[in-house]
C-alpha positions in Angstrom: -26.5 -11.4 34.1 -25.8 -14.7 35.9 -28.5 -17.2 36.7 -27.5 -20.3 39.3 -29.6 -22.9 38.1 -29.0 -26.2 40.2 -25.5 -26.2 39.4 -25.4 -24.6 35.9 -24.0 -20.9 35.9 -26.2 -19.2 32.9 -24.5 -16.4 31.4 -26.8 -14.5 28.8 -25.3 -14.4 25.3 -26.2 -10.5 24.7 -23.3 -10.3 27.3 -20.8 -7.7 25.3 -18.0 -9.6 26.7 -18.9 -12.9 24.7 -19.6 -14.2 21.3 -21.7 -16.9 22.2 -24.0 -17.9 25.2 -21.7 -20.6 27.6 -23.2 -22.9 30.3 -21.1 -23.6 32.7 -21.5 -26.9 34.7 -20.3 -27.3 38.2 -20.2 -30.2 40.5 -18.7 -28.0 43.8 -20.6 -25.0 45.3 -19.9 -21.7 43.5 -19.2 -18.9 45.7 -20.9 -15.8 46.3 -18.1 -13.5 45.1 -18.6 -16.1 41.6 -22.4 -15.5 41.5 -22.2 -12.0 42.2 -20.0 -11.1 39.1 -20.9 -8.8 36.6 -19.9 -9.9 33.1 -20.4 -6.7 31.9 -18.1 -5.0 33.9 -14.2 -5.1 32.5 -12.1 -5.0 34.6 -9.8 -2.1 36.2 -7.3 -0.6 34.1 -5.0 -1.7 36.1 -5.3 -5.5 35.6 -2.3 -7.5 34.4 -3.2 -10.3 31.5 -1.6 -13.3 30.8 0.9 -12.2 28.4 1.5 -15.8 27.3 -1.7 -16.4 25.5 -1.6 -15.6 21.9 -5.2 -16.0 19.5 -5.5 -17.3 15.7 -7.7 -14.3 15.1 -8.5 -12.5 11.8 -7.4 -9.6 12.5 -7.6 -6.1 10.5 -4.6 -4.2 11.0 -4.7 -0.2 10.2 -1.2 1.2 9.7 -1.1 4.8 11.1 1.4 8.0 11.3 2.3 9.0 14.7 1.6 12.6 14.3 -0.3 13.5 17.4 -3.5 15.5 17.2 -5.9 18.1 19.4 -8.8 17.5 20.7 -11.1 19.4 18.6 -13.5 18.2 16.1 -12.4 16.4 12.9 -13.0 13.9 9.9 -11.9 10.0 10.2 -12.7 7.3 7.8 -15.1 4.5 9.5 -17.6 1.6 8.2 -20.9 2.2 8.6 -23.9 0.3 8.3 -27.2 1.9 7.4 -29.4 -1.3 6.8 -28.9 -4.5 8.3 -27.8 -7.4 5.9 -24.7 -9.2 4.2 -21.1 -7.5 3.8 -22.8 -5.3 1.2 -23.9 -2.9 3.8 -20.6 -2.3 4.9 -20.1 1.1 3.8 -16.6 3.0 4.1 -17.1 6.8 4.4 -16.1 10.1 6.2 -17.3 10.2 9.8 -16.7 13.4 12.2 -15.9 12.8 15.5 -16.9 15.8 18.3 -14.4 17.9 20.3 -13.4 15.1 23.3 -15.6 15.8 26.4 -14.4 15.1 30.3 -12.8 11.5 31.4 -12.7 10.6 27.2 -9.7 10.2 25.1 -9.7 9.8 21.2 -7.8 6.8 19.5 -6.1 6.0 16.7 -6.6 2.5 15.9 -3.9 -0.1 14.9 -5.6 -3.2 14.7 -9.0 -4.2 15.2 -11.0 -7.7 16.3 -13.2 -8.9 14.2 -15.8 -11.1 16.3 -18.9 -13.3 15.5 -21.0 -10.1 17.7 -20.2 -8.1 14.7 -22.1 -9.7 12.2 -25.4 -10.2 14.5 -25.3 -6.8 15.1 -24.3 -6.3 10.7 -27.6 -8.9 9.9 -30.1 -7.5 12.9 -29.3 -11.0 14.8 -28.4 -8.4 17.2 -30.0 -5.3 17.6 -28.4 -1.8 17.6 -29.5 1.2 19.6 -29.4 3.4 16.1 -28.6 3.7 12.2 -26.3 3.9 11.3 -23.9 2.6 13.1 -20.3 1.6 13.3 -19.4 -1.9 14.0 -16.9 -3.4 16.2 -16.4 -4.5 19.6 -12.6 -4.3 20.5 -9.7 -2.6 18.8 -5.6 -1.5 20.1 -4.4 1.9 19.6 -2.6 4.7 20.3 -3.5 7.5 22.2 -3.7 10.8 20.2 -6.1 13.2 22.6 -7.2 13.6 26.1 -10.0 15.4 27.4 -10.1 18.4 29.5 -8.9 17.6 33.0 -7.8 13.7 32.3 -5.0 12.0 34.3 -3.8 8.9 33.8 -3.8 8.8 30.1 -1.3 10.7 27.9 -0.9 11.0 24.6 1.2 8.3 22.8 -0.1 5.6 25.7 -0.8 2.2 23.6 -4.4 1.3 24.7 -6.7 -1.5 24.4 -9.9 -2.5 24.9 -13.3 -4.3 24.4 -17.1 -4.4 24.4 -19.1 -0.8 24.9 -19.2 1.3 23.3 -19.3 0.1 19.9 -17.5 1.5 16.9 -13.7 -0.2 16.2 -14.4 -0.4 12.7 -12.7 3.1 12.4 -9.5 4.9 12.1 -10.1 6.6 14.9 -12.5 6.9 17.5 -13.2 8.5 20.9 -13.7 6.0 24.4 -14.5 7.1 27.8 -10.9 6.4 29.5 -12.0 4.2 31.6 -13.1 1.3 29.1 -9.3 1.1 28.1 -6.5 -1.1 29.5 -2.5 0.0 28.9 -0.9 -2.9 26.2 2.6 -3.6 27.8 5.4 -2.9 25.1 6.1 -6.7 25.1 2.5 -7.4 23.6 2.5 -5.7 19.9 -1.1 -4.2 18.7 -2.6 -7.1 16.8 -2.6 -9.7 19.4 -3.6 -7.0 22.1 -6.2 -6.6 19.6 -7.2 -10.2 18.7 -7.0 -11.2 22.6 -9.7 -8.9 24.5 -13.0 -10.0 23.9 -12.1 -13.9 23.5 -10.0 -13.1 26.7 -12.4 -11.4 29.1 -14.7 -14.1 28.3 -12.3 -17.0 29.0 -11.0 -15.2 32.0 -14.8 -14.9 33.6 -15.3 -18.6 32.7 -12.3 -20.0 34.3 -11.8 -17.7 37.2 -14.7 -16.5 38.1 -18.0 -18.8 37.3 -15.3 -21.6 38.1 -12.2 -21.3 39.7 -10.0 -24.1 37.7 -7.2 -25.3 40.0 -4.6 -27.4 39.7 -5.3 -30.9 39.4 -9.1 -30.4 38.4 -10.4 -31.6 34.7 -12.2 -29.4 32.6 -14.4 -30.2 29.3 -14.1 -27.8 26.9 -16.6 -27.9 23.1 -15.7 -26.7 20.3 -11.7 -26.4 21.8 -10.7 -25.2 18.4 -12.7 -21.8 18.3 -11.8 -18.9 19.6 -13.0 -19.3 22.8 -12.0 -22.5 22.9 -8.8 -22.7 22.2 -7.9 -19.5 24.8 -9.6 -22.2 27.5 -7.3 -24.7 26.3 -4.8 -22.8 26.6 -5.1 -21.4 30.0 -6.9 -24.0 31.6 -3.7 -26.3 30.7 -1.3 -23.0 32.3 -3.4 -23.6 35.5 -2.4 -27.2 35.8 -5.9 -28.8 34.7 -6.7 -31.5 32.5 -8.0 -30.5 29.6 -10.3 -32.7 27.7 -12.0 -31.0 24.0 -14.8 -32.1 21.5 -14.1 -30.9 18.1 -15.6 -32.0 14.6 -12.3 -32.6 12.1 -9.0 -33.9 12.4 -7.6 -30.7 11.2 -9.0 -29.2 14.7 -8.1 -31.7 16.7 -4.6 -30.8 15.5 -5.3 -27.4 16.8 -6.8 -28.0 20.1 -3.7 -30.5 20.5 -1.4 -27.5 19.9 -3.7 -25.4 22.6 -2.6 -27.6 24.9 -5.3 -30.0 25.2 -4.4 -33.2 26.6 -7.3 -35.5 25.3 -9.4 -34.1 22.0 -12.5 -36.2 21.0 -14.0 -36.1 17.2 -17.4 -36.2 18.4 -18.9 -37.2 15.2 -17.0 -40.3 15.8 -17.4 -41.3 19.3 -19.3 -40.2 21.9 -17.8 -38.3 23.8 -19.7 -39.0 27.4 -17.7 -42.6 27.4 -14.9 -40.8 26.7 -14.7 -38.5 28.9 -15.7 -41.5 31.6 -13.1 -43.4 30.0 -10.6 -40.7 30.5 -11.3 -39.8 34.5 -11.9 -43.5 35.1 -15.8 -42.7 35.9 -14.7 -39.9 38.0 -15.8 -36.9 35.6 -15.1 -33.3 35.0 -15.1 -30.4 37.5 -16.7 -28.3 34.9 -17.5 -28.5 31.3 -17.8 -25.2 28.8 -20.2 -26.3 26.4 -20.8 -23.0 24.0 -22.9 -25.2 21.1 -25.9 -25.7 23.4 -28.8 -28.0 22.6 -26.6 -30.8 20.7 -24.4 -31.5 24.1 -26.6 -29.5 27.2 -27.8 -33.2 28.1 -24.4 -34.8 27.8 -22.8 -31.6 29.5 -24.7 -32.6 32.4 -23.9 -36.1 32.4 -20.1 -35.4 31.8 
């Protein structure tokens, strides 16, 4: 859900495409297209993604064979959670995959993205629809079976997905065919699995909530984080001047490598003052604030 409040776009933190609650401050009027954008809806499978953007996230990569499978019921290994808690509640066990229905495909995962939202579901911060459940919100893999009457997907296709249905912590999973996107041969599965969830979040923020243009100046909090690093790279590629805040020297180096033109060590200096200096009092067009309480007022002032 997107709410417009006095120039703020507040994204519900339950949005499956985002691992944080993002507040976007704009100094220009948002278009009606932006306000009507549904962040829960994945782009059409024909969408083209910026292949030059890379990420540095932890990925669980799983080697697979290349044997094709029928659509019949079969057993696979998956991580299951029967109760909320720490990592010890993750159980590696056999699960049964049912027969494919119309419009479904079975995907053998080659790489699985790990995200903070997975931890939230495991701990019970976010409530799964049922217990036990298989966590995981993104993966890339090979189509090994297709449901009856399905066209547009075939065995051997390399695809990726993010969001619901949850359950990517598994050797194989059944997915609606319209929830996956094709992965070009130039993009390896590990990169595809690591960029989907955070990449869609960055796309929503940079192109839908506020359309960043060449010549804009943007402020990115947590610039060395998962989404922050993508915002820096993508914003730079769009021709914007990127200002980022970080907490350590190591993260400052990372943010610079990711295309951040000006890095502010917010523990050592006031970021509002520095933004004012960098922009010569003009401020920025948009602020991407994934921190919240501690930075909200400063973000409004920047």
